C-alpha positions in Angstrom: 102.0 69.9 61.7 104.9 68.1 63.4 108.3 68.0 61.7 111.0 65.3 61.9 114.7 66.0 61.3 116.5 63.0 59.7 120.3 63.1 59.7 122.4 61.0 57.4 126.1 61.0 56.6 126.1 62.3 53.0 124.1 64.8 50.9 123.6 62.2 48.2 122.0 59.8 50.7 119.9 62.6 52.1 118.6 63.4 48.6 117.8 59.7 47.9 115.9 59.2 51.3 114.1 62.5 50.8 112.3 61.0 47.8 110.5 58.6 50.0 109.6 60.9 52.9 107.1 63.7 52.6 107.1 67.3 53.6 106.9 66.4 57.3 110.6 65.4 57.1 113.7 67.6 57.0 116.8 65.9 55.6 120.3 67.0 56.7 123.8 65.5 56.3 126.6 65.4 58.8 129.1 64.9 55.9 130.8 62.0 57.7 132.1 62.1 61.2 131.4 65.2 63.4 133.7 64.4 66.4 137.0 62.6 66.6 140.1 62.4 68.7 142.2 65.5 68.4 144.9 65.5 65.7 147.6 67.3 67.8 147.6 65.0 70.8 147.1 61.4 71.6 143.5 62.2 72.8 143.3 59.2 75.1 143.6 59.3 78.9 145.5 56.1 79.5 145.4 56.8 83.3 141.6 57.0 83.3 140.6 53.6 81.8 141.7 54.8 78.3 139.0 57.4 78.2 138.9 59.1 74.7 138.8 62.9 74.6 136.7 63.8 71.6 136.6 67.2 69.9 134.5 68.7 67.1 136.4 68.1 63.9 138.0 71.2 62.3 135.8 72.6 59.5 132.6 71.0 60.9 131.5 74.1 62.9 129.0 75.4 60.3 127.5 71.9 59.9 127.1 71.6 63.7 125.4 75.0 63.9 123.0 74.1 61.2 122.1 70.7 62.7 121.5 72.3 66.1 119.3 75.0 64.5 117.2 72.4 62.7 117.0 70.1 65.7 115.5 73.0 67.8 112.8 73.5 65.2 112.0 69.8 64.8 109.6 67.9 67.0 111.8 64.8 66.8 115.2 63.9 65.5 116.0 60.6 63.8 119.7 59.5 63.2 119.8 57.5 60.0 123.6 56.9 59.7 125.0 53.7 58.1 124.0 50.4 59.8 127.5 49.5 61.1 129.9 50.4 63.9 131.0 53.6 62.2 127.5 54.6 61.6 126.5 53.9 65.2 129.4 55.9 66.5 128.5 58.9 64.3 124.9 58.6 65.6 126.2 58.7 69.2 128.3 61.8 68.5 125.4 63.5 66.8 123.3 62.7 69.9 126.0 64.3 72.1 126.1 67.6 70.2 122.3 67.8 69.9 121.8 66.9 73.6 119.7 63.8 72.7 119.4 60.8 75.0 121.0 57.8 73.3 118.6 55.5 75.3 115.6 57.2 73.6 114.2 55.9 70.3 116.2 58.2 68.0 118.1 55.7 65.8 116.9 54.3 62.5 118.8 52.1 60.1 118.2 50.2 56.9 120.2 47.7 54.8 118.8 49.1 51.5 117.4 52.5 50.5 114.0 51.7 49.1 110.6 53.3 49.8 109.4 50.4 51.9 112.5 50.0 54.0 112.9 53.8 54.7 109.2 54.2 55.6 109.3 51.2 57.9 112.5 52.4 59.6 111.0 55.8 60.5 108.1 54.0 62.1 110.3 51.8 64.2 113.1 53.9 65.7 115.3 52.3 68.4 117.9 53.4 71.0 121.5 53.8 69.9 123.3 50.5 70.2 126.0 51.3 72.7 127.7 47.9 72.3 128.4 48.8 68.6 129.5 52.3 69.7 131.9 50.9 72.2 133.3 48.4 69.7 134.1 51.2 67.3 135.5 53.3 70.1 137.8 50.5 71.2 139.2 50.1 67.7 139.6 53.9 67.4 141.5 54.1 70.7 143.7 51.1 69.8 144.5 52.6 66.4 145.5 55.9 68.1 147.7 54.2 70.7 149.5 52.1 68.2 150.0 55.0 65.8 151.1 57.5 68.5 153.6 55.0 70.0 155.2 53.7 66.8 154.9 56.7 64.4 157.4 58.9 66.4 159.8 56.0 66.4 159.6 55.9 62.6 160.2 59.7 62.4 163.3 59.4 64.6 164.8 56.4 62.9 163.8 56.9 59.3 162.1 60.1 58.4 159.3 62.5 59.2 155.8 61.9 57.9 155.7 58.1 58.2 153.0 56.3 60.2 152.4 52.9 61.7 149.0 51.3 62.3 147.2 48.3 63.7 146.2 47.1 60.2 148.5 48.9 57.8 151.7 47.6 59.5 150.5 44.0 59.3 149.5 44.4 55.6 152.9 45.8 54.8 154.5 42.9 56.6 152.6 40.4 54.5 153.9 42.0 51.3 157.4 42.1 52.7 157.3 38.4 53.7 156.0 37.4 50.3 158.9 39.4 48.7 161.4 37.5 50.9 159.8 34.2 49.8 160.3 35.2 46.2 163.9 36.2 46.7 164.7 33.0 48.6 163.0 30.8 46.0 165.2 28.3 44.1 163.7 27.1 40.8 163.5 23.4 40.1 163.7 21.9 36.6 161.1 19.6 35.3 159.9 18.4 32.0 156.5 17.9 30.3 156.1 15.2 27.7 153.2 15.3 25.2 152.3 12.4 22.9 150.6 13.3 19.6 148.4 10.3 18.7 145.9 9.1 16.0 143.4 6.3 15.8 144.0 6.0 12.0 146.7 7.5 9.8 144.3 9.9 8.0 142.6 11.1 11.1 143.3 14.3 13.0 145.8 14.0 15.8 145.2 14.6 19.5 147.6 14.8 22.3 148.0 13.3 25.7 150.3 14.2 28.6 152.7 11.9 30.3 151.4 11.4 33.9 153.5 8.8 35.6 154.0 5.1 35.9 151.6 2.2 36.3 152.7 -0.5 38.8 150.5 -3.3 40.0 147.4 -1.6 38.9 148.3 1.7 40.7 149.3 5.0 39.2 152.3 6.8 40.6 152.4 10.4 39.3 155.9 11.5 38.2 157.5 14.4 36.3 161.0 14.0 34.7 163.5 16.3 36.4 166.2 16.6 33.8 166.9 16.4 30.0 168.7 13.1 30.5 165.8 11.6 32.3 163.2 12.7 29.7 165.5 11.5 26.9 165.8 8.0 28.5 162.0 8.0 29.0 161.3 8.9 25.3 163.7 6.2 24.2 161.9 3.5 26.3 158.4 4.8 25.3 159.2 4.5 21.6 159.8 0.8 22.1 156.1 0.2 23.2 152.7 0.4 21.5 150.2 3.0 22.8 147.2 1.2 24.1 144.0 2.8 25.5 143.9 1.5 29.1 140.8 3.2 30.5 138.0 5.5 29.3 135.9 7.1 32.1 132.9 9.1 31.1 131.0 11.0 33.8 129.4 14.3 34.7 130.0 17.2 37.1 128.2 20.3 38.2 129.6 23.8 38.6 127.6 25.7 41.2 127.2 29.4 41.2 129.1 31.7 43.5 127.6 33.2 46.6 126.4 36.9 46.4 129.1 39.4 47.1 130.6 40.5 50.4 132.7 43.6 50.6 135.9 41.4 50.3 134.8 39.3 47.3 133.4 42.4 45.5 136.8 44.1 45.9 138.6 41.0 44.8 136.5 40.5 41.7 136.5 44.2 40.7 140.3 44.0 40.9 140.5 40.8 38.9 137.8 41.4 36.3 137.7 45.2 36.0 141.2 46.2 37.1 139.8 48.5 39.8 141.8 49.3 42.9 139.9 48.7 46.2 139.6 52.4 46.7 138.1 52.9 43.2 135.7 50.0 43.8 134.4 51.4 47.2 134.0 54.9 45.7 131.7 53.6 43.0 129.9 51.2 45.3 129.2 54.0 47.8 127.7 56.1 45.0 125.5 53.2 44.0 124.3 52.7 47.6 123.7 56.4 48.4 121.9 56.9 45.1 122.3 58.2 41.6 120.1 60.4 39.4 118.0 58.3 37.1 116.2 60.9 35.0 112.4 60.8 35.7 112.9 58.2 38.5 115.0 60.7 40.5 117.8 60.0 42.9 117.7 56.2 43.4 119.8 53.8 45.5 120.8 50.7 43.3 122.5 48.4 45.8 122.3 47.3 49.4 124.7 48.4 52.1 128.2 47.8 50.8 130.2 47.0 54.0 129.3 43.5 54.9 130.9 40.1 55.5 127.6 38.1 55.1 126.3 36.2 52.1 122.8 36.1 53.6 120.0 37.6 51.5 116.3 38.4 52.2 113.5 36.1 51.1 111.9 39.0 49.2 115.1 39.5 47.1 115.3 35.8 46.3 111.7 35.8 45.1 112.3 38.9 42.9 115.5 37.3 41.5 113.6 34.1 40.7 110.9 36.0 38.8 113.5 37.9 36.8 115.2 34.6 35.9 111.9 33.0 34.9 111.2 35.8 32.5 114.7 36.3 31.2 115.9 32.7 30.9 113.0 30.4 31.5 111.8 28.1 34.3 114.5 25.5 33.4 117.1 27.8 34.9 115.4 27.9 38.3 116.7 25.4 40.9 114.0 23.3 42.6 115.6 23.9 45.9 116.6 27.5 46.9 120.4 27.9 47.0 121.9 28.2 50.5 125.2 29.9 51.0 127.1 29.5 54.3 128.9 32.4 56.0 132.5 32.1 57.1 132.9 31.3 60.8 134.2 34.8 61.6 131.4 36.6 59.8 129.4 39.0 61.9 126.3 38.6 59.6 125.0 42.1 60.6 123.9 42.9 57.1 122.8 41.2 53.9 125.1 40.4 51.1 125.7 43.2 48.5 122.9 42.8 46.0 120.6 45.0 43.8 117.9 47.0 45.6 115.5 47.2 42.7 114.9 44.3 40.3 113.2 46.5 37.7 116.5 48.4 37.2 118.7 46.1 35.1 122.2 47.5 34.2 121.5 47.7 30.5 118.5 49.9 31.2 120.6 52.4 33.2 123.8 52.7 31.2 123.0 56.3 30.0 122.6 57.5 33.7 125.7 55.9 35.2 129.4 56.7 35.0 131.6 54.0 33.4 132.8 52.9 36.9 129.3 52.8 38.3 127.9 50.8 35.4 130.7 48.3 35.4 130.4 47.7 39.1 126.6 47.6 39.1 126.7 45.1 36.3 129.1 42.9 38.3 126.9 43.0 41.4 123.7 42.4 39.4 125.1 39.4 37.5 126.6 37.9 40.6 123.4 38.0 42.6 121.1 36.9 39.8 123.4 34.0 38.9 123.6 33.0 42.5 119.9 32.1 42.4 120.2 30.0 39.2 120.7 26.3 38.5 124.2 24.9 38.4 126.0 24.4 35.1 126.4 20.7 34.1 129.2 19.1 32.1 130.0 15.8 30.5 133.5 14.7 31.7 136.0 12.4 30.1 139.3 10.9 31.3 141.4 8.7 29.0 144.4 6.7 30.2 146.8 5.5 27.6 149.7 3.1 28.3 153.0 2.7 26.5 154.4 -0.2 28.5 154.2 1.0 32.1 154.3 4.7 31.0 150.9 6.3 31.6 149.6 9.2 29.5 146.4 10.9 30.5 143.9 13.3 28.9 141.0 14.9 30.8 138.2 16.7 29.1 134.8 18.2 29.6 132.0 19.7 27.5 129.1 21.9 28.6 125.7 20.2 28.7 123.6 22.8 30.4 124.8 26.4 31.0 122.7 27.2 34.1 124.1 30.3 35.9 126.8 30.7 33.3 124.1 32.0 30.9 123.6 35.1 33.1 127.3 35.7 33.5 127.9 35.6 29.7 130.5 32.8 30.0 129.2 30.6 27.2 131.5 31.8 24.4 134.7 30.5 26.1 136.6 28.2 23.7 137.3 24.5 24.6 140.4 24.8 26.8 143.5 22.9 26.0 146.1 23.4 28.8 149.4 22.4 27.2 151.5 23.8 30.0 149.7 21.8 32.8 150.1 18.2 33.9 146.7 17.3 32.7 145.3 18.1 29.3 141.8 19.6 29.3 140.1 19.0 26.0 137.0 17.3 24.5 138.5 17.5 21.0 139.3 13.7 20.9 138.0 10.9 18.8 135.8 8.1 20.3 138.2 5.8 22.1 137.7 2.4 23.6 139.7 0.3 26.1 142.3 -1.9 24.3 142.4 0.2 21.2 145.9 0.5 19.7 146.9 4.1 18.7 149.4 5.5 16.2 152.2 7.6 17.7 152.8 10.7 15.5 155.5 12.3 17.7 156.7 12.9 21.2 157.3 16.5 22.3 159.3 17.2 25.5 159.2 20.7 27.0 161.5 22.1 29.7 159.9 23.9 32.6 160.9 25.4 35.9 158.9 25.7 39.1 157.8 29.3 39.7 158.1 31.4 42.9 154.8 32.5 44.6 153.3 35.4 42.9 153.4 38.9 44.4 150.2 40.0 46.0 147.7 41.9 44.0 145.1 44.0 45.7 142.7 41.1 45.2 144.9 38.4 46.7 146.1 40.7 49.6 142.5 41.4 50.6 141.7 37.7 50.5 144.7 36.9 52.6 143.9 39.7 55.1 140.3 38.3 55.4 141.6 34.7 55.9 143.9 35.9 58.6 141.3 38.0 60.3 143.2 41.2 59.7 141.0 44.3 59.5 137.3 44.5 58.5 135.4 45.1 55.2 135.5 48.8 55.9 139.3 48.9 56.3 140.7 46.9 53.3 140.5 49.8 50.8 141.9 52.6 53.1 144.7 50.3 54.3 145.9 49.4 50.8 145.7 53.1 49.8 147.6 54.2 53.0 150.6 51.8 52.5 150.9 53.0 48.9 150.5 56.7 49.9 153.2 56.3 52.5 155.5 54.7 49.9 155.8 51.5 51.9 154.4 49.6 49.0 154.4 50.3 45.2 152.5 48.8 42.3 153.9 47.2 39.2 150.9 46.6 37.0 148.6 44.8 39.4 151.4 43.5 41.6 152.3 45.0 45.0 155.9 45.0 46.2 157.6 46.6 49.1 159.9 49.6 48.8 163.1 49.9 50.7 161.1 52.1 53.1 158.6 49.3 53.6 
């Protein structure tokens, strides 16, 4: 009986895939990269078209011997490394050490590790994609050239052990530039003015915020800039009655967010869970490669985790809709399937990050997952399920109140239909009243009509100062790097870790700030 050798990057992934392939398949792991540029020299022949000089990585000799031994026994070899540039490059290096022709059908890949996708992949092998290999190689060579040219300069001018890089140097510069903005910032004084009003003397008061001046039917927004100005304003306001000038009732919809990309997952995990990018990717990698689920065995729970696309398969949409129908009811299903547009720079090589199995809800797996795995899986699950649900709808209200020409404004909204918020568990949020913003957000107001005269209870001024831009957090730095086209989904986490490990950047809570070295 013929045997096939299937090589993946990690032992966990090998164990997961092995569940779906029978005894005719031998699973082995390369444990990451097998070959790389040498660590002791530049490893790039700049005089020969920048030809890289690869060597077997130290410590991988035993793995190489085992792979060669298994390949000799097998009737065919299939390279099942990750479906990205790095994975394609690892496959090419494996082909080299095993004397396989990259033009032969020896490469298989899959976006999710399920029985169907794995079995289909082994039936449809393809040649190694040399365009992807060359793309990875170009980046690796460029990283080496930049690092080897600039790092010795840092050793000479500052101290040994420092490094520069194509991405890490730019990320550090962003943090430094933000710090300079903060240091150069000059606060400006301004004042908020709140009017506490009633319809009748015995009724509960509500408040409205001074918004600006009404002139010839047009509103000119304004904020008092000094104590003297707000004092004069209060004096003039008290000489006028408060009259309801306009009441606008309407509605709005709040649409769900697109499924996660690597970038948005790292941002949300930082913002919601307090995870570093490194911690997020570690848990995500475990969820993708597979975790032990008791009687179900080693199971992959999410699709490939390095992606810049929000595209999802039709099958996953149908599975999500069935889950929504059972969990929440048909009223929560949109008539038209949601469509999410990729960013212009997106490569769209893989689906968005989503659950692989829709019969494995987070609450059913909590006993089998670590805390980090559970929290992240729950985040991914809720984001994808909610992305396929109806929009939330709100009743909106805007009330303009005039005291002479002085305009006070209140904005408010109340939830009519929760839609996707139901899945996200965001229904217990209290009615928000933003007393430190220009516009009040509250529905806790009596019924008001145009022309109605109101009773002024009191006016409350509050001194404020403009604030400098905030320091980058990991979430906001990743977002800025993505917006500027710096790095790729696979580089965000290691870049942020590197600049901290090299002590170019430090953390204060969630904020990142440059050190003197940075």
